[in-house]
C-alpha positions in Angstrom: 54.6 -2.0 24.6 55.8 -1.9 21.1 53.3 0.3 20.1 50.5 2.4 21.5 47.6 0.8 23.3 45.2 2.6 21.0 46.2 1.6 17.8 44.7 -2.1 19.7 41.2 -3.0 18.5 41.2 -6.5 18.6 41.4 -8.3 21.5 42.1 -12.1 22.8 41.5 -12.3 26.4 41.9 -15.2 29.2 39.5 -16.0 31.6 41.5 -18.0 34.6 43.3 -15.6 36.5 42.8 -12.5 34.1 39.0 -12.1 33.9 38.1 -14.5 36.5 39.7 -15.4 40.0 38.5 -19.2 40.3 39.7 -22.1 41.3 38.5 -24.4 38.6 39.0 -24.1 34.9 36.7 -21.5 32.5 36.0 -19.5 35.2 33.5 -22.2 37.1 32.5 -21.5 40.8 34.7 -17.8 40.5 34.1 -14.2 40.6 35.1 -11.4 38.5 38.3 -9.4 38.5 38.0 -6.1 39.6 36.4 -3.8 36.5 36.8 -7.1 34.1 32.9 -7.0 33.2 33.1 -3.3 32.3 36.5 -3.8 30.6 35.0 -6.2 28.4 31.8 -4.0 27.7 34.0 -0.9 27.2 36.0 -2.7 24.3 32.3 -3.9 22.5 31.0 -0.8 22.9 34.1 0.8 21.3 33.2 -1.4 18.3 36.6 -3.8 19.2 36.5 -7.0 18.2 36.9 -9.4 20.9 37.2 -13.3 21.3 37.3 -14.9 25.0 39.8 -18.0 25.2 40.3 -20.2 28.0 42.3 -23.5 28.0 39.7 -24.9 29.7 38.4 -28.2 27.6 35.8 -29.9 30.2 33.0 -28.0 28.8 31.2 -27.0 25.6 32.2 -23.2 24.8 28.9 -22.3 25.4 28.4 -23.4 28.8 31.4 -21.0 29.9 30.3 -18.4 27.9 26.6 -18.8 29.2 28.2 -18.7 32.9 30.4 -15.7 32.4 27.2 -13.9 31.3 25.5 -15.1 34.7 28.4 -12.5 35.8 27.3 -10.0 33.9 30.2 -10.4 31.0 29.1 -9.3 27.4 30.0 -12.5 25.6 28.3 -14.8 22.5 29.0 -18.1 22.3 30.3 -18.0 19.0 33.4 -15.4 20.5 34.2 -18.2 23.1 37.2 -20.0 22.3 38.2 -23.2 24.4 41.1 -25.8 23.8 38.5 -28.0 23.1 37.1 -26.6 20.7 40.3 -25.3 19.2 41.1 -28.8 18.7 38.0 -29.9 17.1 38.8 -27.4 14.8 42.3 -28.9 13.6 41.2 -32.4 13.6 38.6 -31.7 11.5 40.6 -29.8 8.9 43.5 -31.6 9.5 41.9 -35.8 9.7 38.8 -35.7 7.4 37.1 -38.8 7.8 39.1 -40.1 11.1 37.7 -41.7 13.6 38.8 -39.9 16.9 38.9 -40.9 20.4 38.2 -38.5 22.8 39.8 -39.1 26.0 37.8 -36.6 28.1 34.3 -34.9 28.2 31.8 -33.2 26.1 34.0 -30.2 26.0 35.7 -32.0 23.2 33.0 -34.5 21.9 30.2 -31.6 21.4 32.7 -29.3 19.1 34.0 -32.6 17.4 30.2 -34.0 16.6 28.9 -30.2 15.9 31.7 -30.6 12.8 30.4 -33.7 11.4 34.0 -35.9 13.4 33.1 -39.6 13.7 33.8 -40.4 17.1 35.3 -43.4 18.2 34.3 -45.7 20.9 36.9 -47.6 23.3 36.5 -50.9 21.9 37.4 -49.3 18.4 41.0 -49.0 17.2 40.8 -45.0 16.5 43.0 -42.9 13.8 43.2 -40.2 16.6 43.9 -40.0 19.4 42.9 -36.3 21.6 42.9 -35.7 25.4 40.9 -32.8 27.1 39.5 -32.3 30.9 37.7 -34.9 32.5 36.4 -35.3 36.2 37.4 -39.0 36.1 39.3 -41.0 33.3 38.6 -44.7 32.8 40.5 -47.6 32.3 39.2 -48.7 29.3 39.4 -45.1 27.1 43.0 -45.1 28.7 43.8 -48.6 27.3 42.7 -47.7 23.6 44.2 -44.5 23.6 47.6 -46.4 24.5 46.8 -48.8 21.8 45.6 -46.6 19.0 48.7 -44.4 19.6 51.0 -47.5 19.7 49.4 -48.6 16.5 50.2 -45.2 14.9 47.6 -42.9 16.0 48.7 -39.1 16.6 48.0 -38.1 20.0 46.7 -34.9 20.8 46.3 -32.6 23.8 44.4 -29.6 24.6 47.3 -28.1 27.0 50.4 -29.5 28.0 50.8 -27.2 31.3 51.7 -29.0 34.9 49.7 -26.7 36.9 46.4 -24.6 36.7 46.0 -21.0 37.8 43.1 -19.3 38.2 43.7 -16.6 41.0 42.8 -19.0 43.8 45.9 -21.5 44.7 46.5 -23.8 41.8 46.0 -27.3 41.0 47.7 -30.0 38.9 46.8 -30.6 35.2 45.2 -33.4 34.9 44.9 -33.4 31.0 48.3 -32.7 30.7 49.2 -35.3 33.0 46.8 -38.0 31.5 48.1 -37.2 28.1 52.0 -37.4 28.8 51.1 -40.8 30.7 49.7 -42.1 27.4 52.7 -41.0 25.2 54.8 -42.8 28.0 53.5 -45.5 27.5 52.9 -45.5 23.8 56.7 -43.9 23.2 54.9 -40.6 21.4 54.8 -36.9 22.6 51.5 -35.4 22.8 50.8 -32.4 20.2 49.3 -29.4 22.0 46.6 -27.8 20.2 45.5 -25.1 23.1 47.3 -22.8 24.5 50.1 -21.1 22.9 50.0 -23.6 19.8 50.4 -22.0 16.1 47.2 -23.9 15.3 45.4 -21.9 17.8 47.2 -19.1 17.1 45.8 -19.8 13.7 42.0 -20.2 14.3 42.2 -16.8 16.7 43.8 -14.5 13.8 41.0 -15.7 11.2 38.4 -15.3 13.8 39.4 -11.4 14.5 40.4 -10.2 11.2 42.5 -8.1 11.6 46.4 -7.3 11.2 48.5 -8.6 13.7 49.4 -5.1 14.9 45.9 -4.4 15.8 45.8 -7.4 18.1 46.6 -7.7 22.0 46.6 -11.1 23.7 45.7 -10.7 27.4 46.6 -13.1 29.9 47.8 -14.2 33.3 50.8 -16.7 32.1 53.5 -17.1 29.9 51.6 -19.0 27.4 49.3 -16.4 26.7 52.7 -14.9 25.7 54.0 -17.3 23.2 50.3 -17.5 22.1 50.7 -13.8 21.1 54.2 -14.5 19.7 52.6 -17.0 17.3 50.1 -14.5 16.5 52.6 -11.8 15.7 50.3 -9.9 18.2 50.8 -7.7 21.4 51.1 -9.7 24.6 50.0 -8.1 27.4 50.5 -9.9 30.8 48.5 -9.4 34.1 49.9 -10.1 37.1 46.6 -11.6 38.9 46.9 -15.2 38.2 49.8 -17.7 37.2 52.5 -15.3 37.2 54.6 -13.2 39.5 57.2 -10.3 39.1 59.8 -12.5 40.2 59.2 -15.0 37.4 59.8 -12.8 34.6 63.3 -12.5 35.8 65.0 -14.9 33.7 62.1 -15.8 31.0 63.1 -15.5 27.5 63.2 -12.8 24.9 60.0 -14.9 23.2 58.2 -15.6 26.6 58.8 -11.5 27.4 55.5 -9.7 27.4 55.2 -6.4 25.7 53.6 -4.9 28.5 52.6 -5.7 32.0 49.9 -4.8 34.6 48.7 -5.7 37.8 45.2 -6.7 36.3 42.9 -5.5 33.9 41.3 -3.0 36.0 44.8 -1.1 35.1 44.5 -2.0 31.8 41.1 -0.8 31.6 42.0 2.5 33.4 44.8 3.0 30.7 42.7 2.2 27.7 39.6 4.3 29.3 40.6 7.7 27.6 41.0 6.0 24.1 37.8 4.4 23.5 34.6 6.2 22.5 32.3 4.9 25.0 28.6 4.2 23.8 25.4 5.1 26.0 25.2 3.0 29.6 28.9 2.4 30.0 30.9 4.9 32.0 34.6 5.1 33.0 
């Protein structure tokens, strides 16, 4: 650590491979990691600011938050940020009045609608194209996306990683593959709006409202380390998902975490002496 753990009172916590062991993005169908529920409860009981942040984008934040609540996590909808909701925040702010073509599902459409953004149909020539996770992708929307980007529309993607890791094997990150395929056809490079983008970093920093030195980003992948660097926050890596100790040997300084733990259970045990527990929360 570049500073003491007890100086941290604001947290950005990853879901898959960190709080949840799962084969599906957003914690769906998974089970909590050891002591993960107690870890979140202890932070909140001590008055710490906690934001849950996932690169999932197929469902709206409230759907993922409800799933975690069903497993005992004390998480409100408005403290859950997805790559989809972060992308919607950015597009609404940077492209006011634009017609946006969503290549994805409600995880993008719902946050955009809530912000008053006009959604384009595949038959329209959209001003902006954004790609997120979906169960399947149709030819009509892919063609519309390619035509729009070819005509000059900016191309955004929620994520740009090859593989998804949730603690139970790995699977291809289809949304990233689709975004890059559209970009390949239209001669454009997708801009990432989820982890580890500066756009997401700015959104999270604003939500937390704490100085960077009091903020920690906890996750199982190197994208969380890069996100922490963009925020000026502490980068705490857990080895319960995407990253192995061997992979850390050759990483750049930018991707090197400030501290490494086996899982959130180890971090919880180290933090416990510094947290003031409320009634009903025990170490």
